[in-house]
N, C-alpha and C positions, 0 to 999 in steps of 0.2 A: 504494500500500500504506500509506503514511504517513497519507494522508487518511482511509482507512477506520479505521485504528487511533485516530486523533484523534476521529473521529465516535463510535466505540464507547466510548471513554473518557469523552467528554462525556455520552453517554447514561447511563452508569453513575453519573456524578456527579449528574446531574439526578434519577435514581431515588433515590439515597441521600439527597439533600437533601429530596426530596418526603416520603420516609418519616420523616425526622427532624423536619421542620418541620410538615408538614400532618397526616400520618396517625398521629402518635404517640398512644397510647391516652389518657393522662391530661393531658398538657400541650400536645398538638398544637392547631393552629388549628381543626381540625374539632371537637374536643371543647369548646373555648372558645366557639365559635359556638353549639353546641348548648346549652351551659350558659346563655349569655346569652339565647338565644331562649326557653328554658324559663322563665327568670326574668322576661323581658318578658311572656310569655303569662300568667304567674301574676299579675303586677301589673295587667295589663289586665283579667283576669278578676275582680279584687277591686274594680274601680271600680264605684261605685254610680251608676246612671243617674238 
């Protein structure tokens, strides 16, 4: 019983950490990667061959 409780609590912690670090709307890692990717695409598009 204790093992199941610990497993469930660890899963909850992982889900909360994922939501606060990765999936946050404006400051999450996902949005930062999207912003940097867009910036890099713009810079590459502005290169003159």
